[in-house]
C-alpha positions, 0 to 999 in steps of 0.5 A, a space after each residue: 455828366 463828368 466821367 467817374 471811374 471807367 472808360 471801357 465797360 465790358 459785358 459777358 454775353 450769355 446770362 448777362 446781356 442775352 437774356 436781358 436784351 429780350 427782357 428790355 425789348 419786351 419792357 419797352 413794348 409793354 410800356 408803350 402798350 400800357 401808355 397807349 403809344 405806338 408799340 415799336 417792332 422788335 428791331 426798333 425796341 432793341 435798337 435803343 438798348 445801350 444808347 445811353 452809355 454810348 452817348 456818354 462816351 463810354 466804349 462798350 465791349 463783350 468778353 464771352 465764353 461763346 464761340 465767334 460764329 455763335 456770337 456773330 450770329 446772335 449779334 446779327 440777329 438782334 442787330 446789336 453788332 454796331 453797339 460794341 467797340 470790341 469783342 473777344 470769344 473763347 475760341 480766339 484766346 484763353 478762356 475765362 478766368 484767364 485775363 487774356 480777353 480783357 487784356 486784349 480788349 483794352 490793348 485793342 481799344 487803347 484803354 487802361 485796364 484799371 479804368 475798365 469794368 467787367 460785368 458778368 453773371 458768373 464767378 468766372 467773369 468776376 475772377 477774370 476781371 480780378 486776374 486782369 486788374 479790372 473792376 467787376 460788377 456781378 449780376 444775379 439774374 444769370 448763372 451763379 448765385 449772389 453769394 458766390 459772386 459777392 465772395 469775389 468782392 465786386 464793386 456791385 451786385 445787381 439783382 436786375 437790369 434796372 439796378 445795373 443800369 442805375 448803378 452804371 449811370 451813377 458810378 461808371 
């Protein structure tokens, strides 16, 4: 599959990934149970999340309003630390919607901000992307309603994790 628009995909954590991780893990387990297959433990089910994008050569990062200690604890507990090439937290730089998190991540990872997409559940996430010169994708299963997200003209607004994944596979 040829690379289309982006080299770096940055996710918000709370409301964007945190809630969806538990949902995806449970979905994998329920699907296995429904198909009479061995049901993977939480760790094994969580491990596969994100592998499709990494196998395609994308860099993945987090830009969160969470503090460093809280993010590290959550990533360690979910065994997701190794999935991300870079992370930025609110206690390390300027808070959203200031563009610093995205500028710092692109600089650290040697990427062009114009080939970066920020995915988030709040207008703060989308405004940060706009302020940084990055693309934005909203998700409506988090904190802010679709109408507020759409007002910032993101490339796409996903109603659920499945539609986000489908959009990323087709457009990222």
